[in-house]
C-alpha positions in Angstrom: 22.1 42.7 -53.7 24.1 40.7 -55.3 28.0 41.0 -55.0 28.5 42.9 -58.0 25.3 45.3 -57.0 26.9 46.0 -53.6 30.4 46.9 -55.2 28.7 49.2 -57.8 26.5 51.1 -54.7 30.1 51.5 -52.7 31.8 52.8 -55.3 28.7 55.2 -56.1 28.9 56.7 -53.2 31.2 55.4 -50.0 30.3 57.7 -47.5 26.7 57.5 -47.6 27.3 53.3 -47.7 29.2 54.2 -44.5 26.5 56.5 -43.4 24.6 52.9 -43.0 26.7 51.2 -41.7 27.2 53.8 -38.7 23.3 54.1 -38.3 22.8 50.2 -37.4 25.8 50.1 -35.3 24.5 53.0 -33.0 21.1 51.4 -32.7 23.2 47.7 -31.9 25.0 49.5 -29.1 23.1 51.5 -27.7 20.5 48.3 -27.3 23.6 45.7 -26.2 24.0 48.6 -23.7 20.2 48.2 -22.6 20.8 44.6 -22.1 23.2 45.7 -19.8 21.3 48.2 -17.7 18.2 45.8 -17.4 20.3 42.9 -16.2 21.5 45.9 -13.5 17.8 46.7 -13.1 18.5 50.1 -13.9 16.0 49.4 -16.8 12.4 47.4 -15.8 9.2 47.1 -16.7 9.5 45.2 -20.5 12.2 45.4 -23.0 12.5 44.3 -26.6 15.5 44.8 -28.7 15.7 44.7 -32.3 19.4 43.2 -32.5 19.8 41.6 -35.9 16.7 43.9 -37.8 19.2 47.1 -38.1 19.1 47.1 -42.0 15.4 47.3 -41.8 15.4 51.3 -39.7 18.3 52.3 -41.6 17.3 51.8 -44.8 14.1 52.9 -44.7 14.7 55.9 -42.2 17.6 56.9 -45.1 15.1 57.5 -47.2 12.6 59.4 -45.5 11.7 63.5 -45.9 11.6 65.6 -42.5 8.1 66.1 -42.3 6.9 62.3 -43.2 5.7 60.3 -40.1 6.9 56.8 -38.9 4.4 54.6 -36.6 6.3 51.9 -35.0 6.4 48.9 -32.6 7.1 48.0 -29.2 10.4 47.3 -30.6 11.0 50.7 -31.5 14.4 51.6 -30.4 15.9 51.7 -33.7 13.1 53.4 -35.3 13.3 56.2 -32.8 16.9 57.1 -32.6 17.4 56.5 -36.5 14.5 59.1 -36.7 16.5 61.9 -35.0 15.4 61.3 -31.2 18.1 61.9 -29.4 19.8 58.7 -27.4 19.8 60.8 -24.2 16.2 61.0 -24.2 15.4 57.9 -25.4 17.6 56.6 -22.5 16.2 58.3 -19.8 12.5 57.1 -21.3 13.8 53.9 -20.7 15.3 54.6 -17.1 11.2 56.4 -16.1 12.8 60.2 -15.8 11.2 63.0 -16.2 13.5 63.9 -18.9 12.8 61.1 -21.4 11.2 61.8 -24.7 7.6 61.1 -23.1 8.6 62.2 -19.2 9.1 58.7 -18.7 5.7 57.4 -18.6 6.2 55.4 -21.6 9.3 53.3 -20.8 10.6 50.8 -23.4 7.2 50.3 -25.5 5.7 53.9 -25.8 8.7 56.0 -27.1 7.0 59.2 -29.1 8.4 62.4 -30.1 5.9 64.9 -31.8 8.9 67.4 -33.0 10.5 64.4 -35.4 7.1 63.0 -35.7 7.5 59.8 -34.6 4.3 58.3 -33.3 4.7 55.5 -30.9 5.8 53.0 -30.1 2.5 50.8 -29.5 2.2 48.2 -27.1 -0.8 46.7 -28.9 -0.3 43.9 -31.7 -1.3 45.7 -35.3 -2.1 48.4 -32.8 -0.1 51.5 -35.1 -2.2 50.2 -38.5 -4.6 52.4 -38.0 -2.9 55.4 -36.3 -0.7 55.1 -40.2 -4.2 55.4 -41.8 -5.4 58.4 -40.3 -2.5 60.2 -40.3 -2.4 59.3 -44.0 -5.5 60.7 -44.8 -5.7 63.7 -43.0 -2.4 64.4 -44.8 -4.3 63.7 -48.5 -7.0 65.7 -47.2 -4.8 68.7 -46.3 -3.2 68.1 -50.0 -0.1 67.5 -47.8 2.6 65.6 -49.8 3.5 63.9 -47.5 4.6 60.3 -46.5 3.0 58.0 -42.9 5.5 54.9 -42.7 3.9 51.8 -40.6 6.4 49.2 -38.8 4.6 46.4 -37.5 5.8 42.5 -37.2 4.4 39.5 -39.3 2.1 38.7 -36.4 0.1 41.4 -36.8 -1.6 40.1 -40.0 -3.5 37.4 -38.1 -5.0 40.7 -36.1 -8.3 42.4 -37.9 -6.6 45.9 -38.5 -4.1 44.7 -40.3 -6.9 43.8 -43.3 -9.0 46.8 -42.4 -6.0 49.1 -42.8 -5.3 47.5 -45.9 -8.4 47.8 -47.3 -9.0 51.4 -46.5 -5.6 52.4 -47.2 -6.2 51.3 -50.7 -10.0 52.3 -51.0 -9.1 56.2 -50.2 -5.7 55.8 -52.0 -3.8 56.8 -49.2 -0.4 57.9 -48.7 1.1 55.4 -46.3 3.9 52.9 -46.7 3.0 49.8 -44.7 6.4 47.4 -43.9 6.2 44.3 -42.4 8.7 43.3 -40.3 8.9 39.2 -40.7 11.4 38.0 -38.1 9.2 34.6 -38.6 7.8 34.8 -35.0 5.5 36.4 -33.6 6.2 36.3 -29.7 7.4 32.9 -29.9 4.9 31.4 -32.6 6.2 30.5 -36.0 4.6 32.0 -38.7 3.6 28.8 -40.2 2.0 27.5 -37.7 -0.4 30.5 -37.4 -1.0 31.8 -40.9 -2.4 29.5 -43.9 -0.4 31.6 -46.1 3.3 32.6 -45.2 3.8 34.9 -48.4 3.2 38.1 -46.3 3.5 40.1 -49.6 1.3 38.0 -51.6 -1.7 39.0 -48.9 -1.0 42.6 -49.1 -1.3 42.5 -52.5 -5.1 40.9 -52.5 -6.2 44.3 -51.6 -4.7 45.9 -54.6 -1.5 47.3 -52.7 1.4 47.2 -54.4 3.7 44.7 -52.4 6.8 43.0 -52.6 9.2 41.2 -50.4 12.7 42.5 -50.0 15.8 40.8 -47.7 15.7 42.5 -44.3 19.0 41.6 -44.1 20.5 43.7 -47.0 20.4 47.5 -45.9 21.0 48.5 -49.3 18.4 46.1 -50.4 15.7 47.6 -48.1 17.0 50.9 -48.9 16.6 50.7 -52.9 13.1 48.8 -52.4 11.9 51.5 -49.4 13.0 54.2 -52.0 11.4 53.1 -54.6 7.8 52.8 -52.5 7.9 56.4 -51.0 9.1 58.1 -53.8 5.2 55.8 -55.8 3.1 56.9 -52.1 4.9 60.5 -52.6 4.4 60.5 -56.3 0.7 59.9 -56.2 0.6 56.6 -56.1 -1.1 55.2 -53.5 0.4 52.7 -50.7 2.9 50.8 -50.9 3.7 47.5 -49.0 7.4 46.0 -48.0 7.5 42.6 -46.5 11.0 42.8 -45.1 12.3 39.0 -44.2 14.5 40.0 -41.4 15.4 37.4 -38.0 15.7 38.8 -34.3 19.3 37.8 -32.8 17.8 37.6 -29.3 14.8 36.1 -27.5 11.5 38.3 -27.9 11.3 40.1 -24.8 14.0 39.7 -21.5 11.7 37.6 -20.1 11.2 35.3 -23.0 13.0 31.7 -21.8 13.4 31.0 -26.1 11.9 27.5 -26.3 10.4 27.6 -29.8 13.5 28.1 -31.9 16.5 25.7 -32.2 19.9 27.5 -31.6 21.5 26.2 -34.7 18.6 28.3 -36.7 19.4 31.1 -34.8 23.2 30.5 -35.7 22.6 30.4 -39.2 21.0 33.6 -39.3 23.4 35.6 -37.0 26.0 34.6 -40.0 23.7 37.1 -41.9 24.2 39.9 -39.3 23.9 43.0 -41.4 26.5 44.7 -39.6 29.1 42.4 -40.3 27.9 41.8 -44.1 28.3 45.5 -44.9 31.1 45.9 -43.0 32.7 42.9 -44.9 31.3 44.7 -48.3 33.1 48.3 -47.4 36.5 46.5 -46.2 36.5 43.8 -49.9 36.0 47.5 -51.6 38.7 49.2 -49.8 36.1 51.7 -48.2 37.1 51.5 -45.2 40.0 50.9 -43.4 41.0 49.3 -39.6 41.6 52.7 -38.5 37.8 54.0 -40.1 36.4 51.2 -38.5 37.9 51.9 -35.2 37.2 55.5 -35.1 33.4 54.6 -35.6 33.3 52.0 -32.8 34.4 55.1 -30.8 31.9 57.4 -32.0 29.4 55.3 -31.3 30.7 54.0 -27.8 30.7 57.9 -26.6 27.2 58.3 -27.9 26.2 55.8 -25.7 28.1 56.7 -22.3 26.8 60.2 -22.8 22.9 58.8 -23.4 24.0 56.5 -20.4 25.4 59.7 -17.9 22.4 61.3 -18.7 20.1 59.3 -17.7 21.6 57.9 -14.6 21.7 62.1 -13.9 17.8 62.1 -14.7 15.4 62.7 -12.1 12.1 60.7 -11.6 8.9 63.2 -12.0 7.4 64.6 -9.0 4.1 62.8 -7.2 2.3 66.1 -7.8 2.8 66.0 -11.3 1.1 62.1 -11.9 -2.4 63.5 -13.0 -1.0 65.8 -15.5 -1.8 64.8 -19.0 -4.2 62.2 -17.3 -7.3 64.4 -15.8 -8.5 67.9 -17.3 -9.5 70.6 -14.8 -12.8 71.4 -15.1 -14.1 74.6 -16.4 -15.6 77.1 -14.2 -19.6 77.1 -15.2 
């Protein structure tokens, strides 16, 4: 959005825009704490943080209905949190404790919560796209006016599931919104080194899917595009596709030495930090005082502290429960 458009959006509903800032800050502070806990070996396994990309999840989640479905990737902590999965359940899952949203069995990459219709958390690149198509197909067959939103990175575009899923979604006119979080690097491979056509929205349009690119560092632009797309999908307009051009400020994962991109590039993108940009716009419009910002920081910090305390007090699943959900008891003949 232009500065004037941003100012107009703030003037129209300052409370709502402050709410978007709050949502992004919740994701940022939770994940910053996760980085610290991972370094202290409290969180184990893999950890992929969303820091820098918060505007995408905040903007899209704000326009969804409670009975819509969300499918995400292994970089999904922010999506889960903003979808309504409690920070306590997320953090306990990170710890591998039974109080987690998946009883500690999923960990960082496999958050799942049927109550909020959050269907992962998926460690397989492009693995969520067929799931989203299936959920959307079920809704259409049942006559339900629901939308399935599927998040994935631009690295998924190189996978067959991407093409198969978009083709079937268009062929069957399914109520699904594909959200490509294009952060320019599929793990350590730059987009231009793997794709001859780097315009991802253009690739989607080949399948007769309505598609366009969005500034993924501008939460108001994301929200506006997501609302337009979701309304169209819910109204029977078929599948839609958003290419959300964003950037992760940290490495692909905590194991990543990050030798594939220059520090200067990261620094350039960090000047477009979505939280800083929105906070500055709110302050410039007189819609956010220093006291309000401090209160917001304290509120979010308390939520993160409570989540950590809950996880720390959690318990490991008993050994006798290890085969639960894995094997089913054979019925007597």
